[in-house]
N, C-alpha and C positions, 0 to 999 in steps of 0.2 A: 504494500500500500504506500503510495507516494503522498506525503502530507500536503505538498504544494497544490495538489489537485482537489482538495476537499473544501477549500474556501468558497463560500457562497458569494453571489453577487457578481456583477459584470466586471470583467477584467479591464484594467485601464490600459490604453494604448500608450506606450512609452517609446522614446527614440534613444537607442544606444545607451541603455541603462548602465552597464558596467563602465563604459567610457565616460559617461556623465558623472558617475560617482567618483571615478578616479580623478577627473578634472576638479570636481568640487572639493575632494579631499586634498588635492594639491594646493588649491587656493587657500583652504583653511589652514593647512600646515605652514604655507608661506606667510600668511598673516600672523600666525603665532610666532614665527621666527623673526619677522621684521617689525612687529608692533612696538617692541621696546625702543626702537630707534627714533620713533616720532611720538610715542605716548608714554606717560608715566608708568613705569613697570608695575608698581603696586596696583594701579587702576586696572591694568591688563590682567594681572593675577586674580583680581576680584572677578573680572569678567570670565576668566577661564574656570574658576571654581563654581560660579553660578551656572555657566554653560554646561559643565559636567553634571551638576545637580538637575538642571532642566532636562538634559538628555536622559538621565536615569528615570526621571518622572515620566517622560514621554514613552519609555518602554512600557510602563504600566497603563497609562491612559491612551496613548496613541495606537498601541499594538495589541493590547489585551482588552481595552475598553473599560477599564476600572478607574473611576475617578476617586482618588484619595485626597481628602482634605487634611491629612495629617502628616504629610511628608516632612514637615519641619522637625518632627520628633526625631527622625533618623539623622537628618542633617545636623541638628543641634546637639544630639547626644554624641555623634561622631566628633563634633568640635569640642565638647566638654571632656570626653574621654581622652582624646589626643592631648589637649592642653594640660589636663591634670597629670597624666602619666609622664609626659615630657618634663613638666615642671617639678613634680614631687617625687617621681620614681626614677628620674634621670634616664628614661628610655631614649634611644636615638629617634630622630624624626620619622624615619621610615617605619619603625616598629609602632610608634605612636599613631601614625596615620592608619596603618593596617589594623591596629586594635580598634580604632574608631570605626573603621568599616565593619569589623567583626561584630561590634556591639550593635551597629545599625542593622546588620543582617540578623542577629539574634532577636532584636526587637521585632523586626519584620516577620520572622518566623512565628513568633508568638501572636503578634497582632494580626498577621495575615491569616493564621489558623482560625482566629476568632471571627474575622470579618469576611473571609472569602466565601462563606456559605450564603451571604446576602448579595443582592445585586442592586444596581441603580442608586437611588437616593439613600436606601438603607445602608448600603456599603459605605457611601460617602460619610454619612452621619456617624457610623461606628468608628471609622478611622479618625474623624474629628474628635470624638469623645475620648478615644484612647490617647490621641496626641495631647489633649488638654490635661489628661492625667500625668503625662510625662512633664508637661509644663509646670504643673503645680508641684510635682516631685522636685524639679529643678529649683523652684522657689524655696523649698524647705530643706533640701539636702545640704549638709554641711560642706561637702566637697565642691559644690558649684559656686560657692561664694554669694549665693542669693542674688540680690539686685546688683551687686558689684561685679559679679562674674569672676572668672579666673583671669587675672591680669598679669602682665609682664611675663608672658610665656616665652621662654627662650627658644630660638630657632634651632640651636644645637648644631651637631655635626652629623652629616649624612654618613651612615655606616661607621660612625665614630671617627671619621677621617676628614671629611670635607666640611669646613665651616660654612654655615648658611647666613651669616650676618649681612653679607653684601646682597643687595636687592637683585643684582644681576645673576648671582649664583642660585638663589632660591627661585628666581624666575625660571631658570632652566629646569629645576626640579619640578615645579608646578606644571610647566609646559609638558614635560614627559608624562606626568601623572594624567593630565588632561587627554593627551593623545592616546596613551595606553588605555584609559578608561573608555574613551570614545570608540576606539577600534574594537575593544571587547564588546561593547554594546552593539556596534555595527555587525559584528560576527554573530552575536546572539540573534539579532533580528533576521539575518539572512541565512540562518541555519535551519535544518529541518524542524528543530524546536520552535524557532520563530514562525515558521509557516503554520505550525499547529496552533500557536496562540492567536495568530491572525485569523485562522479559520474559526476559532472559538469566539473571537470578537464578532465575526460576521454572522455566524449561525451556530450557536452553542448546541442546540438540540441535535443538529445534524452531526456535529463532531462526536457527541455522546453516542449517537446511533452507530457510528463507525468504530466504536470501541475505545475512544480516548477518555482517560480519566481527567476530565476538564479541571476539576478542583485542584488536582495535583499540579497540573501545568500552570494554573494561575498562581498557586502558592510559590512555585519555583520562580516565576517571573517577579512576583512581589518581593521575594528575598533578594534576588539579583538587583532589583531596583533600589532597595533599601541599603544594600551593601555599598553600591557606588555612591549613593547619597551620603552615607557615613564617611566615605573616603573624601568626598568633596568638602564636607564640613570640617574634617580634620585638617585638610590642607589650608582651608581658610583661617582656622585658628592659629596656625603657625605663621601665616603671612602677616596677619595683623597683631599677633601676640596677645590675643584676648578671645575668650568665649563668653558670651552673655546670654541673657534670657531672650534677646531679640532673635537668636538663632533657633529657638524652640517655640516661638510665639506663633499663633495661628496665622498672623499676617504674613509670615514667611511662606507658609503653605499657599496662601493666596497669591503671593508674588511669583512663585514658581509656576502656578497655573497660568498666570498672565503671560509669563515668558513663553510658555509652550504654545498657548493659543495665538499669541502675537506672531511668533515666528512661523508656525505651521504645525498643527497637530497631526501626528502620524507621519511626518516627514523625517528624514534622517538628520538633516542639517538645520531644520527650522528652529528647534529649541535653542541651539547655540546662538543663532542670529537674534532670537527674541531676548536672550540673556544679555547680549551686547547692547541692544537698543534700550532695554529697561535700565541696565546699570549705567549707561551713558546719560540717560535722562536724569537719574538720581544724582549723578556726579556733577553734571554741567548745569543743572537747573537748581542745585542746592541753594544758591543765593536767594531764590524766590520763596524759600520757606515752605509753608503749607501749600503753596500753589503747585508744588511738585506733584502732590497727590492728585490735585484737580487736573493738571495737565496729563498725567498718566491715564486718568479716567477718561478724559476727552479723546485721547489717542486710541485707547482701547475701544471705546464706542465707535469711533470712526473706522477702525480696522474691522470690527465685527460687521459693520454695515457695508463697507466697501470691499473688504477682503475676508470673505466668509471662511476661507480655508487657511487664513493667516497669510503673512506677506510672502514667504517662500512657497507655501502651498498654492497660493493663487498664481504665482509666476510659473510654477511647475505644471499646473493644470492647463494654463494657456499655451505653454510651449510643448505640452505633452511630454514632459520629462518626469522622471522619478527621482526626486531630491530628498 
């Protein structure tokens, strides 16, 4: 049985998909390499961490069809665990980030097992409720520092050898983490496993009738998504040297939804573009204070009305490309 043949719904006509993906991947990697030459490296690192977070979220929403309103829990706990272990236990940065991803995956396994049996609005509300439990845990837990967060997190030495104090050095590390995470998710989406989860998204009863244990596939996708979200949170905590309640707040979950929808839901490269746009707006419109949120809302409404598939999704649909 070939999983790619079970997806219901009309097939999209695309032009030169492998070549298109290779070209888009090349442009993205070129941007990652050249961006520090004309943009502030810390800003670009923030973009990369959020782009990885949004791409991980897109695996769940765009390809499995599960809307999670609680992804901030995994991103934030990854940040907290990485920051605490690096600062207090003296772990090297790579171990701290991996441990943050592992905690995100562990939470995803438990929360996913509880939520995966529900669909639609019920699934979204359960994930939001579980994420709020994590938020209130972080408010009260001694190791998180409460409202002050974990501050002055040292960047340390990669593998105990390479110091990461220089922004250019840690930028190279974050760039490698982003590209590796992105390629991993890309491979997941285009693997036989990815074809099955897309079939579940399109027609779950049909997938069940063909013998697929759909809940197991959805749970695995949920855990993979939360693992990469934890990695992204851990990398962010090292870049900025701090992990705070903002990382686990429900608004962070809303922000990653905005990034994904703005760039293009269910596209490979759309969430990364959405993360770039949203982060750039927050950075360059910061002098306008509360108007940043108003501007974001206006742009989001305009995109929903004019670009129903997201910016990259609309471009891909008009050009008949798979991006």
